[in-house]
C-alpha positions in Angstrom: 6.5 18.5 -56.4 3.0 17.7 -55.0 3.8 14.1 -55.0 6.9 14.9 -53.1 5.1 16.9 -50.5 2.4 14.2 -50.3 4.9 11.7 -49.6 6.7 13.9 -47.0 3.5 14.6 -45.2 2.7 10.9 -45.1 6.0 10.0 -43.9 5.4 12.7 -41.0 2.2 11.3 -40.0 4.0 7.8 -39.7 6.9 9.0 -37.5 5.0 11.7 -35.3 3.0 9.3 -33.4 6.0 7.2 -32.5 7.9 10.1 -31.5 5.3 11.5 -29.2 5.4 10.8 -25.5 2.7 8.5 -23.9 0.8 10.1 -21.1 0.8 8.1 -17.8 -1.9 8.1 -15.2 -1.3 6.4 -12.0 -4.3 5.8 -9.9 -4.0 4.3 -6.4 -6.3 3.5 -3.5 -5.2 3.3 0.2 -5.4 0.4 2.5 -7.5 -2.0 0.1 -6.7 -5.7 -0.5 -6.6 -7.2 -3.7 -9.4 -9.5 -3.1 -11.7 -6.7 -2.2 -12.1 -6.0 -6.0 -14.7 -8.0 -8.1 -12.3 -8.6 -11.1 -9.6 -10.0 -8.5 -11.9 -12.4 -6.8 -14.1 -10.5 -4.3 -17.0 -12.6 -3.0 -19.2 -9.5 -3.4 -20.5 -9.4 -6.7 -20.0 -6.1 -8.8 -18.7 -4.1 -5.8 -16.3 -2.3 -8.1 -17.9 -1.9 -11.4 -15.4 1.0 -12.5 -12.1 -0.9 -11.5 -13.5 -3.9 -13.4 -14.3 -1.9 -16.3 -10.5 -0.8 -16.4 -9.5 -4.6 -15.9 -11.7 -5.3 -19.2 -9.9 -2.9 -21.1 -6.6 -3.8 -20.0 -4.2 -6.2 -18.2 -4.6 -7.6 -14.7 -1.6 -8.8 -12.6 -2.7 -11.6 -10.3 0.7 -12.1 -8.8 1.5 -8.4 -8.3 2.7 -7.3 -4.8 4.0 -4.1 -3.1 7.1 -4.0 -0.8 5.6 -2.8 2.4 2.6 -3.1 4.4 2.2 0.6 5.5 1.7 3.7 3.4 4.5 6.2 3.6 7.5 3.7 2.8 5.2 1.7 0.3 4.6 4.7 -1.9 8.1 5.7 -1.7 9.1 2.4 -3.2 6.9 3.0 -6.1 8.4 6.6 -6.5 12.0 6.0 -5.8 12.6 2.4 -7.4 14.4 1.7 -4.2 13.7 -0.6 -1.2 13.2 1.2 2.1 16.4 0.5 3.6 18.2 1.9 0.6 16.1 5.1 0.2 16.1 5.4 3.9 12.4 6.0 3.9 11.5 3.3 6.5 8.8 5.0 8.5 6.7 8.1 8.7 9.4 10.7 8.8 11.1 13.0 6.1 14.6 12.1 4.5 16.3 15.3 3.3 19.5 15.9 1.5 18.8 12.6 -0.7 21.3 11.6 -3.2 18.9 9.8 -5.7 16.2 11.3 -8.1 12.8 10.3 -7.5 9.7 9.9 -10.0 8.9 13.6 -10.1 12.6 14.6 -11.1 12.9 12.0 -13.7 9.6 12.7 -15.5 10.2 16.2 -15.4 13.7 16.0 -16.8 12.1 13.8 -19.6 9.8 16.7 -20.6 6.7 15.6 -18.7 4.1 17.7 -16.8 4.0 16.3 -13.3 1.1 16.6 -11.1 -0.3 14.8 -8.1 -3.6 14.6 -6.2 -3.7 13.4 -2.4 -1.0 11.7 -0.2 1.4 14.4 -1.4 3.5 14.1 1.9 3.8 10.3 1.6 4.9 10.2 -1.9 8.5 11.8 -1.7 11.3 11.4 0.8 10.6 15.2 2.0 7.9 17.8 1.2 7.3 20.2 -0.4 8.7 18.4 -3.4 9.0 20.0 -7.1 5.9 18.8 -8.6 4.5 21.1 -11.5 1.1 21.1 -9.6 -0.4 19.7 -6.4 -4.0 19.0 -7.7 -5.3 18.6 -3.9 -4.9 22.4 -3.6 -8.1 24.2 -4.8 -8.3 27.8 -5.9 -8.2 30.1 -2.9 -5.5 27.7 -1.1 -8.3 25.2 0.3 -7.6 21.4 -0.2 -10.1 19.1 -1.8 -11.9 16.9 0.6 -10.3 13.4 0.4 -13.4 11.5 0.5 -15.5 13.4 -2.2 -15.5 11.3 -5.2 -16.6 14.3 -7.5 -13.5 16.2 -6.6 -11.3 13.5 -8.1 -13.0 14.3 -11.6 -12.1 18.1 -11.1 -8.6 17.4 -10.2 -8.0 14.9 -13.1 -9.4 17.3 -15.5 -7.3 20.2 -14.3 -4.0 18.4 -14.2 -4.7 17.1 -18.1 -5.8 20.7 -19.1 -2.6 22.1 -17.4 -0.4 19.8 -19.3 -2.1 20.6 -22.6 -1.7 24.2 -21.8 1.9 23.6 -21.1 2.2 21.5 -24.5 3.8 18.6 -22.6 2.6 15.0 -22.1 1.4 14.4 -18.4 2.4 12.1 -15.6 -0.6 12.4 -13.1 -0.6 10.6 -9.8 -4.1 10.4 -8.5 -4.3 8.9 -4.9 -7.7 8.0 -3.6 -8.2 8.1 0.2 -10.7 5.1 0.5 -10.9 2.7 2.0 -8.3 4.2 4.5 -9.9 5.1 7.7 -12.3 7.0 8.6 -14.6 4.7 6.8 -17.8 5.8 5.2 -20.7 6.0 7.7 -24.2 6.5 7.9 -25.1 10.2 7.3 -21.6 10.8 5.8 -21.4 13.9 3.9 -19.5 12.2 1.3 -21.9 9.5 -0.1 -21.0 6.1 -1.4 -23.1 4.6 -4.5 -23.7 1.5 -2.5 -24.0 0.7 1.2 -23.1 -2.9 2.2 -24.7 -4.4 5.5 -23.1 -6.6 8.1 -24.9 -9.7 7.1 -24.0 -9.1 3.3 -20.2 -9.0 3.5 -17.5 -11.8 3.4 -15.2 -12.3 6.4 -11.5 -12.7 5.3 -10.1 -16.2 6.5 -7.7 -14.3 8.8 -10.3 -12.8 10.7 -13.0 -14.2 13.0 -16.6 -14.3 12.0 -18.5 -12.2 14.7 -21.2 -9.5 14.4 -19.0 -6.7 15.6 -16.3 -7.6 13.1 -18.9 -7.9 10.4 -20.1 -4.4 11.1 -16.6 -2.9 10.6 -16.2 -4.9 7.6 -19.5 -3.7 6.1 -18.1 0.1 6.7 -14.9 -1.1 4.8 -16.5 -2.5 1.9 -19.0 0.6 1.5 -15.6 2.7 1.5 -14.4 0.2 -1.3 -17.3 1.1 -3.3 -16.6 4.9 -2.6 -13.2 4.4 -3.8 -14.6 2.9 -6.9 -16.8 5.7 -7.5 -13.6 8.0 -7.4 -12.0 5.7 -10.1 -15.1 6.3 -12.1 -14.8 10.0 -11.7 -11.1 9.9 -12.7 -11.7 7.9 -15.8 -14.7 10.1 -16.8 -12.2 13.0 -17.0 -9.7 11.1 -18.8 -12.2 10.1 -21.5 -13.9 13.4 -21.8 -10.3 14.9 -22.3 -9.8 12.8 -25.4 -6.5 11.6 -24.0 -7.6 8.1 -23.4 -6.3 6.6 -26.4 -2.9 8.2 -25.8 -2.6 7.4 -22.0 -1.5 4.4 -20.3 -3.3 3.9 -16.9 -1.9 2.1 -13.8 -4.0 1.1 -10.9 -3.1 -0.5 -7.7 -3.3 -0.4 -4.1 -0.7 0.7 -1.5 -1.3 -2.3 0.7 -3.9 -4.4 2.3 -7.2 -3.6 4.3 -6.7 -1.4 7.5 -7.6 -4.5 9.8 -5.5 -6.9 11.7 -3.2 -9.6 9.8 -3.3 -7.2 6.7 -2.0 -3.6 7.3 1.3 -3.1 8.6 2.2 -6.8 8.1 4.0 -8.7 5.2 1.4 -11.5 4.8 0.1 -12.6 1.5 -3.0 -10.3 1.8 -0.8 -7.4 3.2 0.9 -7.0 -0.1 -0.9 -8.7 -2.9 -2.2 -5.8 -4.9 -4.7 -5.4 -7.8 -2.4 -4.2 -10.4 -4.2 -3.2 -13.6 -2.4 -1.9 -16.6 -4.7 -0.2 -19.4 -2.7 0.8 -22.5 -4.7 1.3 -25.8 -2.8 -0.4 -28.7 -0.4 -2.2 -26.4 -2.2 -4.2 -23.6 -4.8 -6.7 -24.7 -8.1 -6.1 -23.4 -9.4 -8.4 -20.5 -6.1 -10.1 -20.4 -4.7 -11.9 -17.2 -0.9 -12.5 -16.2 -0.7 -15.2 -13.8 2.6 -16.6 -14.3 5.0 -13.3 -13.8 5.5 -11.9 -10.1 6.0 -8.1 -10.3 6.0 -5.6 -7.4 6.1 -1.9 -6.7 9.8 -1.6 -6.8 9.3 -2.2 -10.7 6.9 0.6 -11.2 9.4 3.4 -11.9 11.8 1.6 -14.3 8.4 0.6 -16.2 7.3 4.2 -16.4 10.8 5.3 -17.5 10.6 2.6 -20.2 7.2 3.8 -21.5 8.3 7.5 -21.5 11.5 6.5 -23.1 13.6 8.2 -20.2 17.0 6.8 -19.5 17.1 5.1 -16.2 19.4 6.5 -13.4 22.0 4.4 -11.7 20.8 2.7 -8.5 17.3 1.7 -9.3 16.7 -1.8 -7.7 13.6 -2.8 -9.8 13.2 -4.0 -13.4 10.9 -2.9 -16.1 8.1 -5.2 -16.9 7.5 -3.4 -20.3 7.7 -6.5 -22.1 4.8 -8.1 -20.3 2.6 -5.1 -21.1 3.4 -6.1 -25.0 2.3 -9.8 -24.2 5.8 -11.1 -24.3 7.6 -13.5 -21.8 10.0 -12.3 -19.4 12.5 -14.4 -17.3 13.3 -14.3 -13.5 10.0 -13.3 -12.5 9.5 -15.9 -9.7 10.3 -14.1 -6.6 9.5 -10.8 -4.9 11.3 -9.2 -1.5 9.3 -7.4 1.2 10.4 -5.4 4.3 8.9 -3.6 7.2 10.6 -1.3 9.6 8.5 1.2 11.6 5.1 2.2 12.3 3.7 5.8 12.6 4.7 6.1 16.0 8.1 5.2 15.6 8.0 1.7 17.1 10.4 -0.9 15.4 9.2 -4.3 14.7 11.6 -5.1 11.7 10.6 -7.8 9.4 11.9 -9.3 5.9 10.2 -11.6 3.6 10.8 -13.5 0.4 7.6 -14.8 -1.6 7.6 -17.3 -4.5 4.8 -18.5 -6.5 4.0 -21.1 -3.7 5.8 -20.1 -0.6 6.2 -17.0 1.7 9.0 -16.9 4.2 9.0 -14.2 6.9 11.9 -13.4 9.3 10.9 -11.5 12.7 14.2 -10.4 14.6 11.8 -8.3 16.9 10.1 -11.5 18.2 11.2 -12.5 21.5 8.3 -13.8 23.3 7.6 -10.5 25.1 7.9 -7.6 22.7 4.7 -7.1 20.9 3.8 -5.6 17.6 2.8 -2.1 17.5 0.4 -1.4 14.8 -2.4 1.0 14.0 -4.9 -2.0 13.5 -4.5 -2.2 17.2 -7.1 0.4 17.4 -9.8 -1.3 15.2 -13.1 -2.4 16.5 -12.2 -5.8 15.0 -8.8 -6.1 17.1 -10.7 -4.9 20.2 -13.5 -7.6 19.7 -10.8 -10.3 19.1 -9.2 -9.4 22.4 -12.6 -9.6 24.2 -13.3 -13.1 22.7 -9.9 -14.4 23.3 -10.3 -15.1 26.9 -13.1 -17.8 26.3 -11.9 -19.0 22.8 -8.8 -21.0 22.5 -8.6 -20.5 18.6 -8.9 -16.6 18.9 -6.5 -16.5 21.8 -3.9 -18.2 19.6 -4.6 -16.0 16.6 -4.2 -12.9 19.0 -0.9 -14.4 20.3 0.4 -14.6 16.8 -0.6 -11.0 16.2 1.0 -9.8 19.4 4.3 -11.8 19.6 4.8 -13.7 16.4 7.6 -16.1 15.9 11.1 -15.5 14.6 10.4 -17.5 11.6 7.3 -18.1 9.5 6.6 -20.1 6.6 3.3 -20.4 4.6 2.1 -22.2 1.5 0.1 -19.4 -0.1 -1.2 -21.5 -2.9 -3.1 -23.7 -0.1 -3.2 -21.2 2.6 -3.2 -17.6 1.2 -4.7 -16.4 4.8 -1.4 -17.8 6.4 -2.9 -19.4 9.2 -0.7 -22.6 9.2 3.1 -21.8 10.0 5.1 -24.5 8.6 8.6 -23.2 9.7 8.9 -26.2 12.0 7.4 -28.9 9.8 9.9 -31.5 8.9 8.6 -31.7 5.5 9.4 -28.2 4.7 13.0 -27.8 6.0 14.5 -28.0 2.5 12.1 -25.4 1.5 12.7 -22.9 4.5 16.6 -23.5 4.0 16.4 -22.5 0.3 14.2 -19.3 1.2 16.6 -18.3 3.9 19.4 -18.4 1.4 17.5 -16.3 -1.0 16.6 -13.7 1.4 20.1 -13.7 2.6 21.6 -13.1 -0.9 19.0 -10.4 -1.4 20.0 -8.7 1.8 23.7 -8.8 1.0 23.2 -7.5 -2.6 20.9 -4.5 -1.3 23.2 -3.8 1.6 20.2 -4.2 4.1 21.1 -3.2 7.5 19.1 -6.0 8.9 21.5 -8.5 7.5 23.6 -8.4 10.8 20.5 -9.8 12.6 19.8 -12.5 10.2 20.7 -15.4 12.5 17.4 -17.0 13.6 19.0 -19.1 16.3 21.1 -16.2 17.8 18.9 -14.3 19.9 21.5 -11.8 21.3 22.4 -10.9 17.7 18.6 -10.2 16.9 17.9 -8.5 20.0 20.9 -6.2 19.8 20.0 -5.1 16.3 16.2 -4.3 17.2 17.4 -2.2 20.2 20.0 -0.4 18.2 17.2 0.5 15.7 14.7 1.3 18.3 17.2 3.6 19.9 18.0 5.4 16.6 14.3 6.0 16.1 13.9 7.4 19.8 16.6 9.8 19.1 15.2 10.9 15.8 11.8 11.7 17.3 13.2 13.3 20.5 15.1 15.8 18.1 12.0 16.3 16.0 9.9 17.5 19.1 9.5 21.3 18.8 10.4 23.3 21.7 7.7 26.1 21.8 9.1 29.4 23.2 6.8 31.0 25.9 5.3 34.3 24.6 6.8 37.3 25.7 4.8 39.8 27.8 3.9 43.0 26.3 4.9 45.9 28.4 
């Protein structure tokens, strides 16, 4: 009898861990380029010690991308597993009466406790959404300051404890505000653990080396360091909770730095993201995957695979769970990107396809007169480039690229990751561009992309009609959204 009981207890000890759900912690940073991280090639040594520590514990994906170069649409791709033209989250406006589940719904349905900190109004098609808890909100109703590193420790600990109290595994999404503007500044109430000076920082190849630009970059890199401080605080809370070994941690950025040619674009540095996955007992410590292309569209299917939750119909990404286990996976040689609208409702639609070597972009909005509307036009860097362009031909050409673009762009990202040399008209690359056009066209058809009607790079009228129709839709939507504030009635 005793031997039978012992054998039964041993049997339970073997199967219970396999039946237990794995906790998932998703950490994102806001507006940070991949190569701003030391372990992803930053020229500033040890700028991100906490992120680098996470990298040594897990798996780095060197060819990971997000789909979109601006926040709201990019984050919704992660949470919906659908491209913006499918989810309809193409800009900074709410989409109600959706007919598809998002991450929060699926994880809760699978028995998870779901909580979120930061970027709450950018992470679902509409708000408020039915998370178990918004960790941004403190007791008393006030919100934690988005630039306060210590508050991320408190939020993470609170979420883990709430899940434990509910006796559920957790899916916690902690979204760090930095290095999104406003950047850290001297005298800031929310310090960074290291301050960088203008002379100490690298200037990205897609920008001009100038003292004014360096000054803004120094603030950016100081904010990158503060973002890393936040990662350290989050991981400290996880470690102290004794949940580290039963939690898979995902880390990435929603898109590139908030400066010209990065944010709100689809260039290589706009979408390349420092994806790290650390899963004790599964991912190999310090490993690097440089042979498979994964993207944000694949995150939700991967989360569901880890959680052993059945995928709903309509997901457009594909799990990369096998890669986390060190296995190979076929058809990981291409990713697709899109951009539709900025926060102000201005439409500059773009579509892109990137392979291991080439990036092809289609810009139907580019007609030689229309200009690109982007938040980076308000930066000190852009204003300085404008000022210098009148007397510097090289900068003037860069300014014109930023403003007007061309209908088609082609870059060899292996030799030109800064996307400076457009090969679209190169005789030696016509077969390449034809092949990529075909690949993009097939994807647009498969995903029922409304931009397909404009995908005739030599048909100016078709492209112009499409862009104008979409801009009219945006204008109409924004007009309806404007609230009419009634005049206050006079009291008798």
